[in-house]
N, C-alpha and C positions, 0 to 999 in steps of 0.2 A: 657508516653507522654500526660500527662494531661494538659489541658489548652493551647494547642498549643505549648508547650515547644519543642516538637519534630521537629517543623519547624524551630527553631532557627538555628540549624547547617546548614540547607539549605540556610537560609538568609545570614549567615556569609560566607558560601562557595561562594555564588553569589557576595558578597562584596569583598572577596579575589580575585576572578576572575577579577572583575572590576578594583580593585586597582593595581594588578600585571600587567594587560594589559596596564593600563595607564603608569606605570613605564617603561615598555618595549618600549612604544612609545616615552616617553618624557625624562626619566631620566637615564636609563641604556644604556650606549653606547658600551657595550662589543660586538665586532664583531662576537663572537661565537654565539650570540643570534639573529643575523639577520636571518630572514626567519622562526622564531619560531612562532607558533600559540598555544595559550592555549586552550585546548579542554575540560577540566573538572577540578573541584576542589571538593574534599571530605573532610569534616571536621568531627572530632569525636564528639560524643554527649557531651563530657565535654569541648569542644571548646579549646582544648589544642594542637591539631595536625591537620595540613592541608596537604593533598596530592595533589599536583598540577601536572596535566598531560598535556603534550605538544606534539605537532607534529612539524615536520620540512619540509619545502618545498623540501629539497633535500633528505628526507627520513631518514632511519635508519643509513646510513653511516655518517651522521652529528650528530646523537643523542648523542654520547659520548662527542663531543666538546660542544654541547649545554648544556649538563648536567654539564660539568665543568664550563661553563659560569654562570649557575644558582648557582652552589655551591660557586663560587667566589662572587656573588652578594647576597647570602642568608642573611647575616647579615644586609645589607642595606634594603633588602625587609622586613625582620622581624621587624626592627625598624620602618619602614614606616607603616606597618600594625598595630603595637601596637598603634601608634599615630592616624592613620586614623580610626580604628575600635573601639577604646576605650574599649578594652576587659579587663576584670579583671586580666587575666593571660596572659603572653606572649604566642604567638602562634608559635609552632615549625612547620617549613615549610620544606617539602621534595618535590623534583621534580623528575618526572618519565616520560620517553618517552612513548607515546601512539601510539602503532603500529596498532591500529584498522583500521585506514584509509588505510594503506598499505595492511592489510589482506583483507579488503573489495574490494580493487582494484584487488587484486590477484584472489579472488573468482569470481568477475565479469568477469575478463579475461578468467578464466577457463570455466565459464558457456557459454560465447560467443563462445568459441572454440567447445563446445559440441552441439551447436544448429545446426540442419540440414540445409544444404545449400538449398536454393530454386532452383528448376530446371528452366532453362531458358524458357521463355514463347514463 
């Protein structure tokens, strides 16, 4: 990671997140992707693969439908990213449901249940 080259995948990941988010807002009209939020993008050091993580307002029960929507739009997204980012090699894009928000909510709920009740004053 000499000369700041190690930061380039992070910059590309940020750009992918920005571009795919814009596509979801303006260009992709697939109803399976309504309620989707992009949570993170990871790009490999060789800038050839991007893993895009998403959550859904309705949780895991809609994750498979959203994944199918992303798979349907993957070629369109990939072509857009090639043009928008000007990368030397096409970027392979994969989409994965991010259940961390649901896990955090579940842990929070469990912790709240374990808190001792305050006695009446």
